[in-house]
N, C-alpha and C positions, 0 to 999 in steps of 0.2 A: 402700168395702167391697164394693160390687156387682161391680166389676172384679176384685177379688181372688178372689171366689167363682167367677166365670166362668173366670178363668185356671186355678184349681185344678181345676175340674170338667172343663174341656177336656183338661188334661194327664192327668187321671185316666182319661179315655176312651182315651188313647194307650197307657197301661199295659194296659188290657183288650184293646185292638186287637192288640198283639203277643203277648199271652197266647193269643188265639184263633188267631193266625197259627201259633204253635207247636203248638197242639192240632190245627189243620187239617193241618199237615205230618205230625204223628204219625198222624192218621187216614188220610191217603193212603199211609202206609207208605213214605215217601221215605227213601233212604239219605242219608248226610251230603253227598255231592256234589250230589244232586238238591235237597236242602233249601237248600243255599247258592245254587244256581242260581235257585231260586224267589225268594229274597230279593234276589238281584242284579238279576234282570229286573224285579222289583217296583219297585225304586228307580230303575232306568233309565226305565221307563215313567212313573213318578211325576215324574221330571225333565222329560220331554217334555210332560206334561200341565200342569205348573206354570208353564212359561215364559210362557203367555198372561197370567198375573197380574202380570207386570212392568209392564204399562200402567197399573196402579192405583197405582204408586208416586208419591209426591210429588216425589221426587228422580229426575232422569233416570238411567237405568242407567249411562251413561258416567261420571257423577260418582260414583256409588256404587262402581263398579269402580276408579275413580281413587283414591278414599279408601282402599280396601283396599290398592291398590298403594303408596300413600304411607306406609303403616305401615313402621316400621323392621323390620329383619330379625328381631329378637327377638320383636317383637309379632306378626309374621306367623307365626312358628313356634308361638307360644302359641295364636294364634287357630285355626290349622288343626289343631293337635293336639287342641284342645278340641272340635273338630267331629267327631272320629272316633267313629263310633257303636258303641262297645264293647258297648253293651247288646244289640246284635243277636247277639252270641255266645251269648246265652241261648237263642235259637231252636234252635241246634244241640244244646243240652243236652236238649231235649224228646225227641230221638230215643231217648235212653238212660235218662233219669231219670223218676221219678214227678213229674208237674206240681206236686204239693204240696210235694215236697222242694225243687224249684227255687225256688218262691215263699217257702218258709220260710227258706232260705239267703239269698235276695235281700233279705229283710226286715232283715238285720243292717246294711244300708247306713246306717240311722239312727244306728248306733253308729260306723261307719267314718268318716262325713262329718266330725264334729267333730274326730276324731283326726287325719285326713289334713289337714284345714284348719289345725290348730295346727302340725303338723310342717312343712307346705309353706310357710306364711306366717309361721311363728314368732310367732304370736299366742297366747300361752299363757294368756290369760284364760279360755279354754274349759276349762282344767283346774280345774274346780270340783267339790267332792266330791259335790254333789247330782247333777251331770251324769254324773260317773264312775260313781256307784252305779247310776243308771238305765240307763246304757249297758250295764253288766254284766248288769242284770236283763233288758234288751231282748235281748241276745245269748243269755243263758241260756234265755229263753223260746223262742227259735228252735231251741235244741238239745234241749230237753226231749223232744219226740216221738222223736228219734233214740235217746236213751238208754234209754227205757222201752218202746219199741214194737219187738218182735222181728219183726213182720209186714211191716215196710217192705221194699220190693223192693231197697233198696240193700244190697248185700253186697260191701263193699270188698275183702275178701280173696279173692273168687271171680270177679268180673266186671270185666274190664279196660275194657269199654265204659262201665260205670257210674263207674269211676275217672276216665275221661276227662271224662264229664259233670260230675262233682263238681268236678274241677280247673278245667274250663272255666267253670263257674258262678262259682267263687270269683274267678278272674282277671277275669272280666267285671264283677263287683261292685266290685272294687278300682279298676279302670281307669275305670269309669263314674262312680264317686264322685269320682275325681280330676278328670275332665272337668267334672262339675257345679260343683265348687269353682272351677276356673279360669274357667269362663264367668261365674260369679257375680261374681268379682273384676274380670274384664275389663269387665263391664257397668257397674261402678262408675266406671271411668275413661272409657269411651266409651258414650254413649247410642246403642244400636244403631239405633233407629228414626229418631232425629233426624240422626245423622251419616252413617250408611251407606245409609239407605234400606231399607225393610223387605223386600219380596219378593225383589228382586234380590240383596240381601245373603245371605238365607237360601239361595236357589237356588244361588248361585255360591260359597258357602263350605260350608255344612252338606251340601247335596245332592251337590255335586261330590265332596267328601271322602268321603261315604257311598259313592258309586259306585266311587271308587278303592280304598277299603278293602274293599268287597265283591269286586271283581275280584281283588285281592291274595289274599284268602282262598280264592277259587275256584281260583287257580293253585296255592296251597299244598296244597289238598286233592287236586287233580289229581296233583301230584308225589307225594303220599302213596300214591295208588292205583298210580302208575307204579312206584314203588320196590318196592311189595309185589306187583307183577305181577298186578294185579287189575283191569286196564282193561276186561275183559269184563263186570264188574259195575258199571262206572262209571255208566251210566245206562240205564234201561229206556225203550224207544221210546214205549210207551204213557204212561209217566210224563212224558216230554218233552212230549207233546201236552197233557197235563193242565196242566203248568207254564206253557206258552205261553198257553193259554186263560185260566186263572185269573189269572195275573199281568197279562194285558192288561185283563181286566175290572176287577180291583181297582186296577190302576195308574192308571186314569182318574180315580178319586176320591182316590187316595193322594197325588198331587202337591199339590193345593190343601189337603187335610186336613193334610199334613205342614207346610205353610207356616203354617197357623193354629195348630197345636199348638206349633211352634217359637217363634212369637211369644209364646205364653203361657209357655213354658219359660224364655225369656230374662228374664221378669219375676218369676220365682220364685227364691228362695234355694236353695242346695244342700240345706238342711235341709227346706224345703218339699217338694222333690222326693222326699226319703227318706220323709217322712211319707206323702205321697200313694202312694208305692210300697207302704207297709204297709197302706194302705186297700185297694189293689188286691189285696194278699195275702188279706185277709179275704173279698173277693168271689170270688176265684178258687178258694179252698179249697172253698167251698160249691158253686160251679159245677162243679168237678171231681167232687165227690161226687154231685151231682144227675145229671150226665152219666155217672156210673159209671166215670169215668176213674181214680178213686182211691177207696179205702175210707175212710169217715169213722172217725176215731179220737177217743176221748173227751178225750185230752190236747190236742187242737186248741183246745178251749174255754178252759182256763186259759192256754195259750200265747198265744192271740189277745188275751185280756184283759190279760195282762201287757205285751204288745207295745203295745197301745193306751195304757194308763196311763203306761208309761215314756216313750213317744213324746211324749205331751202334756206331761209334766213337763220333758223335755229341751227341747222347743220353748219352753215358758213361761220356763224359767230362762235360756236363751240370749238370748231377746228382752229379758228384764229386764236382763241383763248388758250387752248391746249398747246399750241405751238410756242406760246410765250411762257409756259409754265412747265415745271418738271412734275408730272403726275406721280404720286407715290403708288407703289404696287401694294398688293394685298399683304396685310400683316401676317 
């Protein structure tokens, strides 16, 4: 029980960490290219600072990399696809959307996870009427503030940037949920710590994939600026200095911190990850209001209560069903 609490707590801090990264970027008034450059350099510096921790692995790095190489083609594709950090797309949404809107939309992952899990693995025992009802309640609670609050900054029919932020957030949620589910199943077949080795495995799968994904996004954003003949606004020289300084400082601790959090993440189920995400929602809403980044709205209270209650019921019911079934592992 102690280890479960520690794993959940540490992963919870990661949700807060990226929330504050998003707020920090918003505060520095970076454009989308500068924001992506910030996260790209952060993970590169994190990679460099994390390599020293390879010496603490029980398994020699050579054997860890060999184990990864010995996976068949399908397993390699599944592994590296599951390492893609789609959750980082949310950082870009902070440029255009109210932080509370992002967090509220992100909270529907607790509803998406069981649905995607069932469709992807064809395990339909999750289609329980209690689970379905509470998923509907959970998602409805996320939508309540949008329906009844006319003061939200989101005006879909007027602001193209906010449309991008909304679509980007939804895509990130769906893809992140799928990655969580794949990692959960993959871990049932392969014990990450025992077979692959801990630090080396994380650095040369999750972190390397993160770097490649970040660079690809950087290139796509650059092409967008190029096509729109807007290269003059690509990056501000003063912002470039800020990006280099801040990412260097944060990157020193980001590497080891990312290793620790990923270890915790690999021990959690996709549903645990979604529930923790909703707990982060509660904290970030009040932090946003305290920092005056968002206005507090009274419908937050019933929405949060419904999210918490429905999340607890979904978790309890799923665990009860799983305890009465033998869940097949990945084919």
